[in-house]
C-alpha angles and dihedrals in degrees: 000000000000092000092051091049092048092050093051091048095056097079089048091050091049092049091049091048091051092047091049092050091049092050091048092051091049092051092047092050093048094042098100089060093048105049139043125262093257091055090043089056090052089048090056090054090047091054091052093047092047089059090050088050092051091052090050090048090055090060101033102032103036103026099030094229116140105218132178092183105091093079091055092049089047088056092048091055094045095048092044091059093042094049094047091050097044106029101028097031092222127164118273096244099057090039091057093044089051091058099071092036092056092043089051092050093050091042092052091051093048093041093051087064101036099050090066088073132054141199114005093355091059092048093050092049093052089048090050093052090047090055090049090054091046091051093049092051094043096048103035097085096165092060108022102022091240115231090348091064127203115311129193099022107182115238131179121258090255091073093048087086115076091209091056091050090051093052092045091052091045093053094045095045090047092053092048095047089049089052090051090049089053091050093049092050095045128089087260090056090050088052091052091053091047090053089053093053100041120352093178093058092045090053090049089055090059103266112135100238110175109217118171097152 
């Protein structure tokens, strides 16, 4: 009886989920007309932080790996764009494209070392590399400005409007979250969840799980 009831409730749950997503999208699109500029600025920061949280959830929630590295890679991408705009005087488009590329390169180098350990050893290695990135940014005044940061970064007129910044962030975050959703619901995502549950069994099934811990 329970199985029949659960099967009948699935279409209703899916319909409710779709309706909720549509309502959320409508509210997010109409948000600049509903709130003040100060709250809109906070909403932009919330969108950016929500994407960082989703990326952390992909590692911690689905793969079961406690990582302190996402903040460091976040900084690598941000400083890459800022340095190219201010120091190199590059256009905004290639500068923004270079950010995820540079973060991916640094992440691949760090990950190549970290994935050889698990559990607390993996967490400590990611924390160590995050501190290395922080130290480089904090001490390299000639390039990053150190604790003073980078001031006067040139931006196009499009981003002078807070509403345009909001919609740009909303579009980028939406695309990235959709990509994460596709990863989670792909065979690769199922493999990540299997590694979280039982890495030894997954390795026995033929998946190359590096376990040096």
